[in-house]
C-alpha positions, 0 to 999 in steps of 0.5 A: 594637307597631304598630297595624293603622292605622299600616300604609299598605299591606296584602297579604293572601295566601289560604291556603285549601287550593287556593291553598296547594297551588298556591303560596301556601305559600311566598308569605308568606315571599317577600313578607316577604323582599322587604319586609325586603330593601327596608326596607318591613316597617314599612310593609306589613301582611302577613296570611293569610286563609282561602278567598276563594271564588276557588279555581279562580283561585288562588293569590290575593294581594290588594294594598291591596284589589286581588285578583290571581289565578293569582299565580305565587310566582316573579313576586311580587318583580316584582309588588311592584316594580310595586305599590310603584313600584320598577320 
């Protein structure tokens, strides 16, 4: 089992009701598939969290502590490419 501190990156997906309903219901799987396809799954911790108090700005996803609002799940692969320097 990998310890939390062994992950150099972290993605936190808000799963509060507003973000969940606006698209984050599928974001976790999109992110996991992206990481698996690129061999990054062992370098990124992916977690869900309850409401981040930015409901009107959702869906919200945080990458290494930087939170992005109004994230369209269909744009996640491009956002991840940018974050990991693959684009």
